[in-house]
Every structure is written in structure tokens, then in C-alpha cells.
C-alpha positions as CSV (number, residue, x, y, z in Angstrom):
1,M,-46.8,-4.9,-15.5
2,T,-44.2,-2.0,-17.3
3,I,-40.9,-1.3,-15.6
4,E,-39.2,1.7,-15.9
5,Y,-35.4,1.5,-15.5
6,A,-33.7,5.4,-15.4
7,T,-30.5,6.9,-14.1
8,E,-31.2,8.5,-10.6
9,P,-27.8,10.3,-9.2
10,K,-30.0,11.4,-6.3
11,L,-31.8,8.6,-5.3
12,S,-32.2,8.5,-1.2
13,A,-30.3,6.2,1.4
14,E,-33.7,5.1,2.6
15,E,-34.6,3.7,-0.3
16,F,-31.3,2.1,-1.7
17,R,-31.8,0.4,2.1
18,A,-35.0,-0.8,1.6
19,I,-34.1,-2.2,-1.9
20,L,-31.1,-3.8,-0.1
21,V,-32.5,-5.4,1.9
22,A,-35.6,-7.1,-0.3
23,S,-32.5,-8.4,-3.0
24,T,-30.9,-10.0,0.5
25,L,-28.5,-7.7,-0.3
26,A,-28.0,-6.4,2.8
27,E,-26.4,-9.2,4.4
28,R,-23.6,-7.9,2.6
29,R,-24.2,-4.1,2.9
30,P,-23.3,-1.5,6.3
31,V,-27.7,-0.8,5.8
32,E,-27.6,0.2,9.7
33,D,-25.1,3.2,8.4
34,L,-27.3,5.9,6.4
35,D,-24.7,7.9,6.6
36,R,-22.0,5.8,4.6
37,L,-25.2,4.7,2.4
38,D,-26.0,7.5,1.3
39,K,-21.7,8.7,1.5
40,M,-21.6,5.0,-1.5
41,L,-25.2,6.9,-3.5
42,Q,-22.7,10.3,-3.4
43,H,-19.5,9.3,-4.6
44,A,-21.3,6.8,-7.3
45,D,-20.9,7.3,-11.1
46,L,-23.6,5.8,-12.0
47,I,-26.8,4.9,-9.9
48,V,-29.4,2.7,-12.6
49,T,-33.0,2.0,-10.7
50,A,-36.0,-0.2,-12.3
51,R,-39.3,1.0,-10.6
52,D,-43.0,-0.7,-10.7
53,A,-45.1,1.6,-10.7
54,G,-43.0,4.0,-8.8
55,R,-41.8,1.6,-6.1
56,L,-37.7,0.5,-6.7
57,I,-37.8,-2.9,-6.9
58,G,-34.4,-2.8,-8.1
59,I,-30.6,-1.5,-8.4
60,S,-27.1,-1.6,-10.3
61,R,-25.0,1.2,-8.7
62,A,-21.4,1.5,-10.7
63,V,-18.1,3.5,-10.1
64,T,-16.3,4.2,-13.9
65,D,-14.6,6.6,-15.6
66,F,-16.7,6.0,-18.8
67,S,-13.7,5.5,-21.2
68,Y,-11.8,2.2,-20.1
69,C,-13.6,0.4,-17.5
70,C,-16.9,0.4,-15.0
71,Y,-17.0,-1.5,-11.8
72,L,-20.2,-2.5,-10.8
73,S,-21.0,-2.8,-6.8
74,D,-23.8,-3.1,-6.4
75,L,-27.3,-5.0,-8.4
76,A,-29.3,-5.9,-5.9
77,V,-33.5,-6.7,-7.5
78,D,-36.1,-7.6,-4.8
79,V,-36.7,-11.2,-4.8
80,Q,-40.7,-10.4,-5.7
81,Y,-39.5,-9.0,-8.9
82,Q,-36.0,-11.9,-9.4
83,R,-36.1,-13.6,-12.7
84,R,-37.5,-11.6,-14.9
85,G,-34.4,-10.3,-16.9
86,I,-34.6,-7.4,-14.4
87,G,-31.1,-7.6,-13.3
88,K,-29.6,-8.7,-16.9
89,R,-31.1,-4.9,-18.2
90,L,-30.1,-3.4,-14.8
91,I,-26.6,-4.3,-15.9
92,E,-27.0,-3.9,-20.2
93,E,-28.3,0.2,-19.3
94,T,-25.1,0.2,-16.5
95,H,-22.9,-1.0,-19.3
96,R,-24.8,1.4,-21.8
97,L,-24.4,4.2,-20.0
98,A,-20.5,4.0,-19.1
99,G,-19.3,3.5,-22.4
100,D,-19.3,1.0,-25.3
101,S,-15.4,0.8,-25.3
102,T,-15.6,-0.2,-20.9
103,T,-15.0,-3.1,-19.8
104,L,-17.8,-4.0,-16.4
105,I,-16.7,-5.4,-13.6
106,L,-17.9,-7.1,-10.9
107,V,-17.5,-9.4,-8.0
108,A,-20.7,-11.6,-7.2
109,A,-22.1,-12.8,-4.2
110,P,-21.7,-16.2,-3.4
111,A,-25.4,-16.9,-4.0
112,A,-25.9,-15.3,-7.2
113,E,-22.4,-17.1,-9.1
114,T,-23.9,-19.5,-11.3
115,Y,-26.4,-16.0,-12.7
116,Y,-23.5,-14.5,-14.3
117,P,-22.4,-17.4,-16.7
118,R,-25.8,-17.8,-17.8
119,I,-26.3,-14.1,-19.1
120,G,-23.0,-13.9,-21.1
121,M,-20.7,-12.6,-17.9
122,K,-17.7,-13.9,-18.5
123,H,-15.3,-15.2,-15.2
124,L,-11.9,-13.7,-14.5
125,P,-10.2,-15.9,-12.8
126,S,-8.5,-14.4,-10.3
127,C,-9.6,-10.8,-7.8
128,W,-7.1,-9.5,-5.1
129,S,-8.6,-6.8,-2.0
130,F,-7.7,-4.9,0.7
131,P,-10.6,-5.9,2.7
132,R,-12.3,-3.1,4.7
133,Q,-11.1,-2.1,8.3
134,R,-14.7,-1.3,9.1
């Protein structure tokens, strides 16, 4: 298995939806709304993908200023490919592309909270948000 990692700023909403579903992240994303998924992709600063023989098996979608901070909004790996280091590599590639002067930040899905400390990420004890209106 040779996984290819690349930036794909023109990834389609259909492929994005498919990897969200294959990874279980669809439970917390608007996968029924292709227009919204397309906007999420269009306005992201970094879209890093992992492909196995052309098949999309992982994605990292981030918003960054390339100088100080990078918010990794979506990290999704097909459940058939999890526990092979793909998620960690997607995070590393995203952070590398955002720049070594950035702090990479993400909000963990409840089922993934134990994953991030294992790959060396530090837990930040406080976070606040205004919830989405729709």
C-alpha cells in the first residue's frame, strides 16, 4: 500500500461527502447539503488529501493565516484505513504547509479525544464558541 499525500484545493463536494461518511465524521457535518460542503472547501486555506491508488481515503481541511495559527477543522480517515498513521501524517502535512510559526489547533470529535495525546498533541483546557444557528 502506497499512500499519496497532496494538496487538492479543487476537491469536489461529492468526494468530500464520501470521505466524511466513510470516516464517520458525517455524524457532525452537513453531508446532506452539497452546496454548504462546497463552500466549506472553497473557503478553506489548506486541503490535504491521502489517496490509495487514486481512492480518497483521508482529508485534512484547515483555515490558516500561514503566520500564527492554523485551525484544522476536519480530519477524516476512512475507517478501513484507520490506525495506520494516515491521520497523523495528514496533521503533519497540514502543519508543515501552514508554516512552522503557526500553532495548529483542532476540536476533537468525542470518539477521537484519546487519539491526539498519543500523537503528541497538547490538550488545551478551555475553549469557547457561539453555536451555529443552522
